[in-house]
N, C-alpha and C positions, 0 to 999 in steps of 0.2 A: 741806412750803411752806403757805400759808394763805393762804386765802382776799382778795379784797378786801372792800373795807366792803358793798357790795352783796349779796355772799354767792354763793354755788354754787345755791342755792337761794332759787326766788321765792314765798318764803311768801304774799307779798299781791304785787297788782301795783303798778307806779309812776305808776296813773292814777286818776280817775276811773272808776267803773261807767257805765256805758253802756247804755240802751236799743236794744238792736241792732236792733229794729223799726222803731226814728225815724230808724234812717240807712241803711236798705235803699233803694235811691232806686225800685226800685218797687213802694211800698206799697199799690199797692189790690187786687192779685192777688187773689184767695180760694186759690187754690195753695196746697200745703205750703210751710212755709220752712225749706232747711237751713243749718245754721249750720257752718260749720269753726274751732275755738278753740283756733289754737296757741299754748300757751304761755304764760296768761291768771294762774297762780302762785294765783290764789282764786275763786269762783264768784262775784264781784262782776257779772259780766256776765248771766250765766244768769240771778242771783237777780233782778236787777232787770229783764231782757226777759220773763219769766214772770209777775212782780209785775203789768205793767205792758201784759200784753198784751190786757186786755178793752179798753183805748183805739182797740184798731188792730181794721183788719179779724179777723174768726178765720176763724183758721186753725191746723194742726196745725205745732208747731217743734220740729226735730229739733235735738236737739245734738250734732257728734261733738266730741270730747275730744280734745287729746294735750298732755299735760306732758311734763318732763322726767325727772322724778323721781314713781316709784308712792305715795311717802309723798302727793305733792298731791291724787292721784287718790281715797286716802283721806280728807282732808279735805272735800275738793270730798262725797263721798259724806254724810259726817257734817255738815257744815254743812246742806245742800239739806234732808238729813234733818229738820234740826229747824225750820229753817223751816217743814216741811210738817206738824208735830205738830201734832195735834188742839186744836184750841180748850179742850175737854174736858178735856186733861190738862194744855195749858200757857199761861196768858195773855200777851197779846202784850208785855207788859214785861218777862216773866221772859227770853220767845222773844229779845228783844232783846240782853239784856244778856250771855245765854250766847254767844249769837252772835260778839258784839264781845270777849266772853273768850277765847273758844278763838283767833280768828282775829289776837289781835294782842296776847296778856297770855304772857311766862314764865311766868310763876306765877297761878294761876287756884285755885280756893277748893274746898273740897274737895265739894262739892254738883255743883260742875262736872264734877272727877273721877270722881263717879260716876256721872254724863251719860253720857260719853267712855267708861267701863268696861263701862257696861250695855249699848252701841251694838256697841259692838268686838267684845263677846259674839255680838251678833245677826248682825255682819258678817262674821264668820270662819265661821259657818256658809253665809252667801249667797255668798261666793265658790267654795264649794264644792258647793253644791246652789241650779244654778239657780230650779227652780221654787218654792224658801224664797225666793229674791230674785224671782220676780215675784209671790209671795202676799204679801207683804212691802212692795216698793219699787217696783212695776211699771213708773215711768217709767224706771228704769236697767236697762240692757241691758250687760252685762260680758262678751262672748261673745266679743268679738274680741281679747281678751285673750288671751296666750299663759299656758300652763299652767306656764311657770314664773313667769310677772309675776304668775298667781293664787295660786300659794305666797308667793314675797313678800309679796303684800299681807295674805296671813294673816299672814306673822311679823309684818307689821309692826302689824297687829290685838291679836295674841296680847302683841307689848311694851308696845300703850296698855293692856290691862287688867291688866297686871303690879304688884305692889303692892311693891315695892324701889326707891324713890324714888333711892335712890341709883344706880342703872344711868343717872341721867338728872340730874346735877347740873346744870341750867340756868344758877344762877343763876352757877355756877363757868366754863361754859361760856362766859355771854354779857360776864364779866371777863376771859377770857382773849382771847374776839376784839378785844376794846377795846385790851388791854397790845399783842398782835400787830399792832392797826391802828395808836393813836396813835405808838406807841414810847417813845420820849423826850419824849412831851406829855403822856405819862399821869398826872401829876402834876398840869398843869393840866390836865386834861381839860375844866373847865367853860369854860374858856375858848377851845376849841375846839368846845364846840355852840354857844357864844354866834356866835360867829365865821361856821361852817356854817348856824346861823338866819338871824342877819341878812345874811350877806352871801349868800346863796345861797337860801334855801327863802322869804325876804321877796321877795329881787329875781323869784323867779318865778311871784310871785301866790301864796301861799300864808301871807299873813298871816292868817287863820281861825287858822290853827294855833299856841296860843300857846306863847312862848318857856320858860311853866313846865311846859307840859305837856309840849312837844317835850325839856326839857331832862331831865326824870323818865326820859321811854322810850329816850334814850341811855345813861342812866344805868343803869337796872332791865330793860329790856325791855318793862315792861307799859307797855301806854299806855290801854287802858280800864279805870278803876276808878268802874264805873256806879252801882254799890250798898255801901254799908258790909257789911265782911265783912272774914274772912281771907283774904290772899291768902299764898298757903305751897304750895304744892302744884306740883310741876312739870306743866309743859303738855305731855305726851309726845307731842302731835300736831304740836309744832316738832321732831322727835327726826328725824335721818336721817345716814346712813352717807356717809363721805367717804375718796376714796383719799388715803393721806399718805404722802409719799416721806421714807423714813427710811435712815439707813445702812444698815439690816439689810434694806432692800428696801423693796415698797409696802404700805402694812398700812390697813384698814379700819377707820376709828374714828367711833364715834358721839357726836355733838356738836349744838350749834347752830351752823348753815353756812346761814343765812339774811343778809338786812339788818340794819344798824346803824347805818345811816346818813338812811334819807330814809322811814321809818317807816307804819307801817300804817293813819295817818291818812288819806293822799291816798285811797287805795279809798271811805269813804265820807263823808269829814268836810272836802272841801277847795268844797265846789258842794252848794246845795239848788233846789229849787224854792220855798220859803217866803223868801221875799227881808226878814221882818221878823227872821230868824236871822243878816241879813248886816250888820245895823245896825251904825254906828260912834257912839262918843261920845268927843270928843277927840279924832278921826283911829286910834280903838280900837275894835276889834269888842268889842260887849259879849259876844257869845255863846263859846264856844271849839269847836275842831275836835272835842272831844268830846260834846257839843251839837248840831254837825251831823252826827255818825255814828250818835248816838243816834236823832235826830228821822229821818233819812233811812232806818233800818234798820226803826223802828219804822213808819213809813209807808208802806214798801213790804210791809210783814210784814201788815200791816192792807188794803191793797188784794189782797194774794193771799189774806186770808182771807174777804173780804167780795165784793171785785170792787169797791168804791167807792174812791175818795180819800179820804185822811185831812184833815181843814182843825182847822189848830189851832187852838184856841181862843182866842180875845181874853183878852190880859190882866188885862180888866174883868169880864171873866166869868168865875162860874163854871166850872169843865171838868166836874164832872158834871151839869151841867146845858146847856151848850151841846151842841145835837144834832149828829153828825155825819152823811155820806153816809149813809141808811140810817137816820135818823132816831134814833138813841143817839150818848154818846159814847162816845168809845173807852173809857173811862172805866168809864162803864157795864159794856162790852163783858167787862171786865176783870174786876169784880165778879162780874158774874155766871158768867163759865167759870171763878174762884174756889170759888165757891160750889156751882157744878157737881162740882169736884173732891169739896168739902167733903163732900156727900151721895155722892159716891160710893163717897168713903171710912167714910163712916160703917155701909153695909152690911157684910153676910157673906154666908156659908153659900152659897146658890145664887147670889148676886148675883157670887161670886170669877172665875167665866167670864169673865162680860160684863162685868167692870172689868180683865180681862186681853186682851177682846176692841179694849176704846175704848183702851186703852194703844198698841195696834199702828195704831189708825185712824189716817189720814193724810189733812190735804187734798188730795183727788181733782184728778190735773192728767189728763184724759183727753186732750189737745190736746199733749200735751212727752212727749217722748222723748231721754233723756240714754244716748249711745253714747260709753263709754269706750273709746280705741283705746292700743296697745299703745306704748309707749315711741320706737321707730322707725319708727311709723306715715308721717310728713311726708316720708320721703324714700322710701318702698316705696309709697304709698296710688295715687300713678300708674299703679303696675302691674296695681291691680286694676278691673275692669269697670263695678263695683255703684259706685265714685265718679267717673266719667269723666262732667265737668259738672254734678257734682252739686248744688254750693254757691251758694245766692244770697248768701253772706256769708262772707268768710273775714276771721279774723282773726288778726294777728300782734302780739306782744308784742315788747319791742324785746332782749331775749334769746335770740327764737328768730327773727327777722326774716331769718336768713341761709336759711331754710328756702324764702324767695320764689324758687322756680329755677322753670328751664322747664321743667323734669318736673312740678313741682307745678300747670302754668298748666294741665294736661289736665284738674284737676277743679272750674276754676270754670266756674259755668253761663257763659252771655253773657251780659250785662249787669248782672254779679253786681256788689254791693259788697264791695270791699279796704280795712280798715282797720289800720293798722299805728301802734302807741303809739309816741312820739316818746319822744328822751332828757331831754325836760324836767324832771325831779325827779330823772335819773342827778346827782345833786350835785356827784359828785367831777368831771364833765364841764365846761369851759368853754365859754361863749358858743359862739363860732367852733368848737370841737367840736358842741354841739349840732346849728348849722346844718351842718354836715358830714354830720353823719349824716342829717337831712331830705334833702341833695342827695346822698345816696350810696340810700336807702330809694330816693325819688325816680328814682332812675334805672335800679336792677333793677326796679321795679315799670315804667315807662316800655316796659322793654325787655320786658318780658312781655306788653304790647299795654294796659296800663294807662292812662287820661288821669286826672288830677288834678282833682280837683271843687271846690277849695275854696286860697288862698295860704295859709303853716302861718308861725305864729311859733316860733320855736327856744324863746322862753322863755315864750310863753302859750298856745300850743296844746297839746294832750295827745294828738292822733290827727293823722295823715295820713290823708286818703281819698280814695279811687279807685274810678274805675268801669272796670272790665272788657269790654273789647269783642273777641271772638274773630274774628279775621282769616276772610276766608271764599275 
């Protein structure tokens, strides 16, 4: 039995990244902000919330993460670790390219695989040695994972670092998914892509995703080719296992079991604060979703690094002479970072120890803590007193909104903000089905004591927002 077009694993979310602090209803308080994220699939909400935290009241933010697969937790660790790499070791442009490549490409460059392998070796030690984890990535806490889950996570990282690419022929797996999904439409699949794009993607307000880039992703599984290079190495972070029913019984099969219809462009590539990137000429967007994604990620990483907003240089200006917040252009910052790396590489002998320390130096997040919870936590956490009335923000993906139950209500703080992802970009659903989903989730939330805070359009809004009021 094969999965549908959306897949069994949510490698990326079906909605744009949120600054969760911007959504909290009581945003003036200075106390800690406890955030429960159930099933986001990627780290987009965490990354944006952390990067833009300087725009809000200074407070400690604690994220509690529940996912349906341990591979997703591994990817959270990898992508957030990448975002926090020291500017001395990696420039912002390189970070941006690596992050998008790992997020949404079936095939990556050799240097990207080298980075993944290097980090996998580190993570293998971290999941078995929490003292080492605290030393290298102090903002992460894996103590809530069961021993079995930590063992499985260790096995995932060992697979990431394996040198045998034949063990994960992702191009073959992608093509197999296409054939299973399209069936007799496979030979005319370009027409199927065009239909989904014109009749579904554009109708739901994502016309910034260009037809050419959408079709290329549908055919190959690679969304971001932001730098010239050879993309020929399987992205093993997109590998997962699935129980397949066969005539000989259930069989665990490794493959690509994610989305093949909606695309990773939705996470960072359909909305932006920079209005100039959304301009049209002859009713056609002049920029693509790849452009928007690259700008958004680069701008967030810039804010994360400097604590200042990134200002896009005007077309008429020389980017190298355009001052950014903080008095320098982003290009100048990148050049300085690259010069620092070059100077480091020229040194040897006694400098080797210092270089090793710099490689592990990260951007410090003293006001952020990220807790990875076990796979079944959404069903069990109401039984633990430490979570009682703890969470100021609770986020549900559309694939895990069924966890919005009476039991889970006990972990909501009074006056908390509850956000649920809509079915807007579940392209296989008709408009009336998307509206039925909104009606159903609104009913579930109302039954828990939530009040909807804004009207929601099934094809225009990516989120439902509620305020939880505890009855006395």
